[in-house]
C-alpha positions, 0 to 999 in steps of 0.5 A, a space after each residue: 845255575 847248573 840245571 836247565 828249566 827243561 830237558 828234552 830229546 831234541 829241539 823239534 820237541 819244542 812246540 809253539 804251545 810250550 813256548 807260548 805257555 812260558 811266554 817265550 817269543 825267541 829261541 837261541 840255538 846252539 849248533 854242534 850236536 844240537 842242530 848238526 851232528 859231528 859230520 855237519 848233517 842237519 838234524 832230521 825235521 829241523 828245517 820244518 820245525 823252524 819254519 813252523 815256529 817262525 810262522 807262529 811268530 817265534 824269532 831265532 838266532 844261532 849262538 855257537 862257540 865254534 870259530 869255524 864261521 863257514 860251518 855256522 854260516 851254512 847252518 844259519 843260511 839253510 835255516 834263514 836265521 841270524 848267527 853269532 859264532 865264536 861266542 865264548 859261552 858261558 860268557 854273557 856277550 854272545 847271549 847279549 848280542 843275540 838278545 839285541 838281534 831278537 829285540 826281546 827281553 831276556 825272560 822271553 828268550 829260550 836258549 837251547 843246547 846240548 851242554 850244561 857247561 856252556 849253553 845252560 850256565 850261560 842261559 841261566 846267568 843271563 836269566 833266559 829260559 834254559 833248555 837242555 837237549 840230548 846230543 845228536 850223537 855220541 861223537 864229540 870234539 875233545 874238549 866236549 868229551 872231557 866235560 860229558 862225564 861231569 854233565 852226565 852226573 849233573 843230569 842224573 841229579 837233575 832228573 832225580 830232583 825233578 822226579 821227586 817233586 
């Protein structure tokens, strides 16, 4: 439940080949520290990455816990993808809404985010393909800063288990 199916440096490492190999046709994206940094600057290369994957038939939806609709709406507008804000991850409701928007089965959807306690647990609970990415930067909101040391230990254990296979 705590471990992602994949762990990457950032979203742009997800390729069409990787998605195809895992029968993934849709991607749910987190916003804060996954697509944008603390200062709301979009990760370099994200617009091109989204465009390329869209051209290869991949569907997208943003699912964010942020209650700042304008922030999430701006990112979604820039990337031209639908969004859900104030999703209350890891609860299932936001993921289920995104599944309806994407019109895909859960097994064909990847969920990408920088937090185990929200993105990964939520994805795993919904039987979606969980992908953990490293946070864009160290600076975090207070509640996230509290969770990071716990997540760091989980990631270390995950990597140790993965490397021993």
